C-alpha positions as semicolon CSV with decimal commas, in nm:
position;residue;x (nm);y (nm);z (nm)
1;M;-3,017;2,680;3,200
2;T;-3,316;2,589;3,380
3;K;-3,471;2,340;3,683
4;A;-3,587;2,200;3,320
5;D;-3,371;2,247;3,076
6;L;-3,190;2,064;3,348
7;V;-3,389;1,742;3,322
8;A;-3,387;1,790;2,927
9;Y;-3,004;1,721;2,930
10;V;-2,978;1,457;3,211
11;A;-3,244;1,301;3,114
12;K;-3,079;1,290;2,695
13;K;-2,736;1,233;2,858
14;A;-2,776;0,958;3,090
15;S;-3,078;0,819;2,826
16;L;-3,364;0,837;3,092
17;T;-3,709;0,915;3,042
18;S;-3,851;1,297;3,076
19;K;-4,043;1,135;3,439
20;A;-3,710;0,948;3,517
21;A;-3,486;1,260;3,502
22;K;-3,721;1,464;3,641
23;E;-3,742;1,184;3,937
24;A;-3,333;1,205;3,967
25;V;-3,254;1,568;3,961
26;N;-3,533;1,670;4,197
27;S;-3,442;1,408;4,399
28;V;-3,064;1,489;4,389
29;F;-3,192;1,837;4,561
30;G;-3,443;1,739;4,781
31;A;-3,135;1,551;4,968
32;V;-2,928;1,886;4,936
33;T;-3,263;2,080;5,080
34;D;-3,279;1,832;5,361
35;S;-2,902;1,757;5,489
36;L;-2,882;2,195;5,445
37;K;-3,241;2,178;5,698
38;K;-3,020;1,968;5,915
39;G;-2,682;2,193;5,936
40;D;-2,524;1,922;5,727
41;K;-2,275;2,000;5,478
42;V;-2,314;1,881;5,088
43;V;-1,995;1,771;4,987
44;V;-1,946;1,788;4,611
45;T;-1,632;1,629;4,477
46;G;-1,432;1,767;4,242
47;F;-1,800;2,019;4,253
48;G;-1,829;2,203;4,472
49;T;-1,978;2,203;4,867
50;F;-2,336;2,320;4,958
51;M;-2,275;2,504;5,414
52;V;-2,527;2,715;5,586
53;R;-2,413;2,968;5,618
54;S;-2,474;3,224;5,961
55;R;-2,528;3,662;5,971
56;A;-2,492;3,828;6,265
57;A;-2,761;4,064;6,287
58;R;-2,736;4,391;6,226
59;K;-2,867;4,795;6,268
60;G;-3,020;4,944;5,835
61;R;-3,190;5,184;5,776
62;N;-3,543;5,242;5,598
63;P;-3,527;5,257;5,276
64;Q;-3,871;5,533;5,298
65;T;-3,831;5,657;5,619
66;G;-3,471;5,691;5,672
67;A;-3,526;5,530;6,046
68;P;-3,287;5,301;6,188
69;I;-3,468;4,922;6,214
70;N;-3,327;4,646;6,363
71;I;-3,225;4,317;6,079
72;A;-3,235;3,936;6,280
73;A;-2,991;3,706;6,280
74;R;-3,054;3,388;5,979
75;K;-2,965;3,175;5,845
76;T;-2,870;3,100;5,404
77;P;-2,788;2,809;5,227
78;G;-2,405;2,885;5,026
79;F;-2,205;2,744;4,821
80;T;-1,775;2,725;4,684
81;A;-1,769;2,572;4,361
82;G;-1,481;2,353;4,421
83;K;-1,128;2,324;4,229
84;A;-1,190;2,118;3,936
85;L;-1,476;2,344;3,847
86;K;-1,290;2,666;3,920
87;K;-1,044;2,526;3,683
88;A;-1,304;2,409;3,429
89;I;-1,526;2,767;3,354
90;R;-1,184;2,957;3,352
């Protein structure tokens, strides 16, 4: 499902115009993004939890030359599915 498909689905289910549904979807994604930028967790009960995960610095190899390189530590977004979502998919 693409973002456009999601907007169309929301518009149909909530009896909204396409423009209103697009604004709603963008607002939800924007709110999740803003919270994660601050380092907060976003918990959607029955769906899952969005969080910021930290990856430690590590050593890697350049695949072309085989030379060792240092890979810096970074933060990545993470998602853990909730119990209800896991049950629905089974």
